[in-house]
C-alpha positions in Angstrom: -35.4 65.2 20.6 -35.2 61.5 20.0 -37.2 58.8 21.6 -36.1 57.7 25.0 -35.5 54.2 26.0 -38.7 52.5 27.3 -38.5 50.1 30.2 -39.9 46.7 29.2 -42.5 45.9 31.8 -46.2 45.6 32.1 -48.0 48.9 31.5 -50.3 49.5 34.5 -52.6 52.0 32.8 -55.3 50.2 30.8 -55.8 52.9 28.2 -52.1 53.2 27.6 -51.7 49.5 27.5 -54.5 49.2 24.9 -53.0 51.9 22.7 -49.5 50.3 22.9 -51.0 46.9 22.0 -52.8 48.3 18.9 -49.7 50.1 17.7 -47.2 47.3 18.3 -49.6 44.7 16.9 -50.0 46.6 13.6 -46.2 47.0 13.4 -45.6 43.3 14.1 -48.0 42.3 11.4 -46.5 44.8 9.0 -43.0 43.4 9.6 -44.2 39.8 9.1 -45.7 40.8 5.8 -42.5 42.5 4.7 -40.4 39.5 5.7 -42.6 37.1 3.7 -42.4 39.4 0.6 -38.7 40.3 0.8 -37.3 36.9 1.7 -39.9 34.6 0.1 -40.6 33.0 3.4 -43.8 31.4 4.7 -44.7 33.5 7.8 -47.7 33.1 10.1 -48.5 35.2 13.2 -51.1 34.5 15.8 -51.9 37.1 18.5 -54.4 36.9 21.4 -55.2 40.1 23.3 -55.7 40.2 27.1 -59.4 40.2 26.4 -59.2 37.0 24.3 -59.5 38.6 20.9 -57.7 36.8 18.0 -55.5 38.5 15.5 -53.5 36.6 12.8 -51.5 36.9 9.7 -50.3 34.1 7.3 -48.6 34.5 4.0 -49.7 31.0 2.7 -52.8 30.4 4.7 -53.0 29.6 8.4 -54.2 26.0 8.1 -51.5 25.2 5.6 -48.8 26.7 7.7 -50.1 25.0 10.9 -50.3 21.6 9.2 -46.7 22.0 7.9 -45.6 23.1 11.4 -47.2 19.9 12.9 -45.5 17.7 10.4 -42.1 19.3 11.1 -42.6 18.9 14.8 -43.5 15.2 14.5 -40.7 14.3 12.1 -38.1 16.1 14.2 -39.2 14.7 17.6 -39.4 11.0 16.4 -35.8 10.8 15.2 -34.6 12.5 18.3 -36.2 9.9 20.5 -35.1 7.1 18.3 -31.5 8.3 18.2 -31.5 8.8 21.9 -32.8 5.3 22.6 -30.2 3.8 20.2 -27.4 5.8 21.7 -28.4 4.6 25.2 -28.5 1.0 24.0 -25.1 1.3 22.4 -23.7 2.9 25.5 -25.0 0.1 27.6 -23.5 -2.5 25.3 -20.1 -0.8 25.4 -20.2 -0.7 29.2 -21.1 -4.4 29.3 -18.3 -5.2 26.9 -15.8 -3.2 28.9 -16.8 -5.0 32.1 -16.5 -8.4 30.3 -13.0 -7.5 29.0 -11.9 -6.4 32.5 -13.1 -9.7 34.0 -11.3 -11.7 31.3 -8.1 -9.8 31.8 -8.2 -10.4 35.6 -8.8 -14.1 35.0 -5.9 -14.4 32.5 -3.6 -12.6 34.9 -4.6 -15.0 37.7 -4.0 -18.0 35.4 -0.6 -16.6 34.4 0.4 -16.3 38.1 -0.8 -19.8 38.8 1.3 -21.2 35.8 4.3 -19.5 37.4 3.6 -21.2 40.7 2.3 -18.1 42.5 -1.1 -17.4 44.1 -2.0 -21.0 44.6 -3.7 -20.6 48.0 -7.3 -20.7 46.7 -6.9 -23.8 44.5 -8.2 -27.2 45.4 -6.8 -30.6 44.6 -8.5 -31.0 41.3 -7.6 -27.5 40.2 -3.9 -28.2 41.1 -4.1 -31.5 39.2 -5.4 -29.7 36.2 -2.7 -27.1 36.5 0.0 -29.8 36.7 -1.4 -31.4 33.6 -1.3 -28.1 31.7 2.3 -27.6 32.7 3.2 -31.1 31.6 1.6 -30.6 28.3 3.3 -27.3 27.8 6.7 -28.9 28.7 6.1 -31.7 26.2 5.4 -29.1 23.5 8.6 -27.2 24.4 10.6 -30.4 24.1 9.1 -31.3 20.8 9.9 -27.8 19.5 13.4 -28.1 20.8 14.0 -31.5 19.1 12.6 -30.2 15.9 15.1 -27.3 15.9 17.9 -29.7 16.7 16.9 -32.0 13.8 16.8 -29.0 11.4 20.3 -27.9 12.5 21.6 -31.5 12.0 20.1 -31.6 8.6 21.6 -28.3 7.7 25.1 -29.5 8.8 24.7 -32.7 6.8 23.8 -30.7 3.7 26.9 -28.5 4.3 29.1 -31.6 4.7 27.8 -33.2 1.5 28.3 -29.9 -0.3 31.9 -29.7 0.9 32.5 -33.3 -0.1 31.2 -32.6 -3.6 33.4 -29.6 -3.9 36.5 -31.6 -2.8 35.6 -34.4 -5.2 35.3 -31.8 -8.0 38.7 -30.4 -7.1 40.2 -33.9 -7.2 38.7 -34.6 -10.5 40.1 -31.3 -11.9 43.5 -32.1 -10.6 43.5 -35.6 -12.1 42.4 -34.1 -15.5 45.3 -31.7 -15.3 47.7 -34.5 -14.6 46.4 -36.4 -17.5 47.1 -33.4 -19.7 50.6 -33.1 -18.4 52.0 -36.7 -17.8 55.0 -37.0 -15.4 58.5 -37.7 -16.9 59.9 -41.1 -15.7 63.6 -40.5 -16.7 65.4 -37.8 -14.8 66.6 -34.8 -16.8 70.4 -34.7 -17.5 72.6 -32.3 -15.8 73.5 -29.1 -17.4 77.1 -30.0 -18.2 76.1 -33.4 -19.7 73.5 -31.6 -21.8 76.1 -29.1 -23.0 78.6 -31.8 -23.9 76.1 -33.8 -25.8 75.1 -30.7 -27.8 78.7 -29.9 -28.6 79.4 -33.4 -29.8 76.4 -33.2 -32.1 77.7 -29.9 -33.4 81.2 -31.3 -34.0 83.0 -29.2 -31.3 85.8 -30.9 -29.5 85.1 -31.4 -25.9 88.1 -30.6 -23.7 89.7 -33.6 -22.0 90.7 -34.1 -18.5 94.3 -33.0 -19.1 93.1 -29.7 -20.3 90.9 -29.4 -17.3 93.8 -30.4 -15.1 96.0 -27.8 -16.7 93.3 -25.3 -16.0 93.1 -26.4 -12.5 96.9 -26.4 -12.1 98.0 -23.0 -13.2 95.6 -21.2 -15.4 92.5 -21.1 -13.4 93.3 -17.5 -12.3 93.7 -16.4 -15.9 90.5 -18.1 -16.9 88.7 -16.5 -14.1 90.1 -13.1 -14.9 89.3 -13.5 -18.6 85.9 -14.9 -17.9 86.3 -17.5 -20.8 84.8 -20.9 -20.9 87.1 -23.8 -20.3 86.9 -25.4 -23.8 87.8 -22.0 -25.4 90.8 -21.7 -23.1 91.9 -25.3 -24.0 91.7 -24.4 -27.7 93.9 -21.4 -27.2 96.5 -23.5 -25.3 96.5 -26.1 -28.1 97.0 -23.3 -30.7 99.9 -21.9 -28.7 101.5 -25.3 -28.5 101.2 -25.8 -32.2 102.7 -22.4 -33.0 105.5 -23.2 -30.5 106.3 -26.5 -32.1 106.3 -24.9 -35.5 108.7 -22.3 -34.4 111.0 -24.8 -32.8 110.9 -26.9 -36.0 111.8 -23.9 -38.2 114.7 -23.0 -35.9 116.0 -26.6 -36.1 115.8 -26.3 -39.9 117.8 -23.1 -39.9 120.4 -24.7 -37.8 
C-alpha cells in the first residue's frame, strides 16, 4: 500500500515529533546539497530545533552567503525607498501643476466673459476702467489691421490697373507697327468696269460705244442674256453681220 496523506499540523507526541524532525531535516539538507550541485547555485540552510540546537548547510560557506545576502538586501531596499520618495515628489508636483492650470483656466474664462460685457458685478471702478482701456486698445488694433488690409487691396488694384494699361499700350504699339508695314491707299480704287476698259485699251481691243450698248439695250438684250455673251463680243458680231450685209448688197448691185 502507498503512503497516505499526512495532515500538516503540529505533532503532539514528543517522540514522534523528534523522529519526524530528524528525518525531514536530513531530507531537507540532502535536497539543498543536490540543488547546489545540479544547478550550480549558492545554497545555505539554517535550522534551529525546538530545543535551540543549530543545524546548517552552505555550499559556499555560511559567512560568505550571509554577507552576500546582507548586501543584496541593502542594495534592493535603498533604491526602493529612493524611487518611492521620488515618485511621491513627482506626483505632488503634478497635482500642484494641475491645480495651477485649473486656476489659470478659470481666471481666463472670467476675463473672457468680462471682455464680452458679462459677469461685471464683482468689478470696481478701477477694474472697469482697466477693462475699458483694454477694449479700446483692442479696437485700435482691429482698426489698424483693417486699414492695412484695405491698403493692400488698393495696392493690388493699382498694380492690376498699371498692368492693364501696359498691355493696352503694347497692343496699340503693335497695331501702329502693323499700320506702318501696310500704309493706307489715298486714291480710291477704280471701278471694275473702268478697270476692264483700261486693260482692253492697253491690249488693243475696241471698246464698244454707246450706240452698240443702246442697240443691246433696245432689242438684243434678251439674246445677249440667253447666249450669256459679253456686250463687246455681241457688238463685234453685229458689226461683222453689218459688213457682210453691206458686201452682199454691193455684189447684188454689181450684178444688176
